[in-house]
C-alpha positions as CSV (number, residue, x, y, z in Angstrom):
1,M,-3.8,-7.5,-6.2
2,R,-1.5,-4.5,-7.1
3,V,0.9,-2.5,-4.6
4,L,2.8,0.5,-5.5
5,L,5.6,0.5,-3.0
6,Q,7.5,3.7,-2.3
7,R,10.6,3.5,0.1
8,V,10.1,6.6,2.3
9,S,12.0,8.5,5.0
10,R,8.6,9.8,6.1
11,A,4.9,9.6,5.0
12,E,1.6,10.7,6.3
13,V,-1.8,10.4,5.2
14,R,-4.7,13.2,6.0
15,I,-8.2,12.5,5.6
16,R,-10.4,15.2,4.2
17,P,-13.9,15.0,5.8
18,D,-16.8,15.9,3.6
19,G,-16.9,19.6,4.2
20,Q,-16.5,19.2,7.8
21,G,-13.5,21.4,9.0
22,S,-9.7,20.8,8.3
23,P,-8.1,17.5,7.1
24,Y,-6.8,15.2,10.1
25,V,-4.0,12.9,10.3
26,S,-4.9,9.4,10.0
27,G,-1.5,7.7,9.7
28,R,2.2,8.9,9.9
29,I,5.4,7.1,9.6
30,G,9.1,7.5,9.4
31,R,11.4,5.2,7.8
32,G,9.7,2.5,5.8
33,F,7.3,1.9,3.0
34,L,4.4,3.7,1.5
35,L,2.1,1.0,0.2
36,L,-0.6,2.0,-2.2
37,V,-2.9,-0.9,-2.4
38,G,-5.4,-1.8,-5.2
39,L,-7.5,-5.0,-5.2
40,T,-9.6,-6.6,-8.0
41,H,-12.6,-9.0,-7.9
42,A,-10.9,-12.2,-8.2
43,D,-8.3,-11.6,-5.3
44,T,-8.6,-13.7,-2.5
45,D,-6.7,-14.3,0.7
46,A,-4.0,-16.2,-1.1
47,E,-3.0,-13.2,-3.0
48,V,-3.1,-10.9,0.1
49,V,-0.8,-13.6,2.1
50,W,1.8,-13.9,-0.9
51,M,1.9,-9.8,-1.1
52,A,2.4,-9.4,2.6
53,D,5.1,-12.0,2.7
54,K,6.6,-10.5,-0.5
55,I,6.8,-7.0,0.9
56,V,8.1,-8.2,4.3
57,G,11.0,-9.9,2.7
58,L,12.0,-7.4,0.2
59,R,15.5,-6.0,0.8
60,L,15.4,-2.4,-0.2
61,F,17.4,-0.8,2.5
62,A,21.2,-0.3,2.2
63,D,23.6,-2.2,4.4
64,A,27.0,-1.1,5.8
65,D,28.5,-1.6,2.3
66,D,25.6,0.3,0.6
67,K,24.1,-2.8,-0.9
68,L,20.3,-3.2,-0.7
69,N,20.6,-6.1,1.6
70,L,18.1,-5.1,4.5
71,S,14.5,-5.5,4.9
72,L,12.0,-3.4,6.6
73,A,12.2,-5.5,9.9
74,D,16.0,-5.2,9.6
75,V,15.8,-1.4,9.7
76,Q,12.8,-1.3,12.4
77,G,10.9,0.5,9.6
78,S,7.1,0.7,9.2
79,A,4.5,0.7,6.5
80,L,1.9,3.2,5.8
81,V,-0.9,1.3,3.9
82,V,-3.4,3.4,1.7
83,S,-6.3,1.9,-0.4
84,Q,-5.9,2.9,-3.9
85,F,-8.6,1.5,-6.2
86,T,-7.3,3.8,-9.0
87,L,-4.5,1.2,-9.4
88,Y,-6.9,-0.7,-11.4
89,G,-7.8,2.1,-13.6
90,D,-7.8,1.4,-17.5
91,A,-7.1,4.5,-19.6
92,R,-6.4,2.7,-22.8
93,K,-9.5,4.0,-24.5
94,G,-11.0,7.6,-24.2
95,R,-10.1,10.3,-21.8
96,R,-11.9,9.0,-18.8
97,P,-10.3,5.8,-17.0
98,S,-12.6,2.9,-16.5
99,F,-12.5,1.6,-12.9
100,V,-14.5,-1.7,-13.6
101,D,-11.5,-4.0,-12.6
102,A,-11.3,-2.5,-9.2
103,A,-13.0,-4.7,-6.4
104,R,-16.2,-3.4,-4.8
105,P,-15.9,-2.2,-1.4
106,E,-17.5,-5.4,0.1
107,T,-14.7,-7.4,-1.5
108,A,-12.1,-5.1,-1.1
109,V,-12.4,-3.9,2.6
110,P,-11.9,-7.3,4.3
111,L,-8.9,-8.1,1.9
112,Y,-7.2,-4.7,2.7
113,E,-7.9,-5.2,6.5
114,R,-6.4,-8.8,6.2
115,F,-3.5,-7.3,4.5
116,V,-2.7,-4.7,7.3
117,E,-3.4,-7.5,9.7
118,L,-0.8,-9.8,8.2
119,L,1.8,-7.1,8.1
120,R,1.4,-6.5,11.8
121,E,1.4,-10.3,12.4
122,R,4.8,-10.3,10.8
123,G,6.0,-7.6,13.1
124,I,5.7,-4.5,11.0
125,P,4.2,-1.3,12.7
126,V,1.5,-0.2,10.4
127,A,-0.3,3.1,10.0
128,T,-3.2,3.3,7.5
129,G,-5.5,5.8,5.8
130,E,-9.2,5.3,5.7
131,F,-10.7,3.0,3.1
132,G,-12.9,5.0,0.6
133,A,-12.1,8.3,2.1
134,M,-10.7,11.5,0.3
135,M,-7.1,11.6,1.4
136,D,-4.0,13.8,1.2
137,V,-0.8,11.8,1.0
138,E,2.5,13.4,1.6
139,L,5.8,11.5,1.4
140,V,9.5,11.9,1.1
141,N,10.5,9.2,-1.3
142,D,13.8,7.6,-0.2
143,G,16.1,7.2,-3.2
144,P,14.0,7.4,-5.1
145,V,12.7,3.7,-4.7
146,T,9.6,2.7,-6.1
147,L,8.4,-0.8,-7.2
148,W,4.9,-2.0,-8.8
149,L,4.2,-5.3,-7.3
150,E,1.5,-7.4,-8.8
151,R,0.0,-10.8,-8.0
152,E,-2.8,-12.1,-10.3
153,A,-5.4,-14.4,-8.7
154,A,-5.0,-18.1,-9.7
155,S,-7.5,-19.4,-12.2
156,P,-10.2,-21.6,-10.8
């Protein structure tokens, strides 16, 4: 599982319907994290739980002494979670990335939904995009603070 985390002062995702009118807002947050989430074939609930716990526990917000000591919950922040299969794109060869390492929707959707559920269970307000949709993501990166988080599935 891979997550590109961006600390934001605000973020929004709009869905672009297939030739059907104007984009509409699917999710919007103020202060918090924009989480671009990629899943691979071997991912299980264990990776999703680990990632949710990691993100909720990260201290990426400044305290009164301007030290990064506060978590998302400490600042009453939110998360905007957007599925992003291209995080598993492999562009080492040729000019067109391969996405064979990205999980198929039948595997990825339940894990993505579980990840959102786990964040909510941990008290984080969550807005989302729409899995598999064409989306426009707009954000104001605060800092900027951007982290690449990865948890590889355990070998059987």
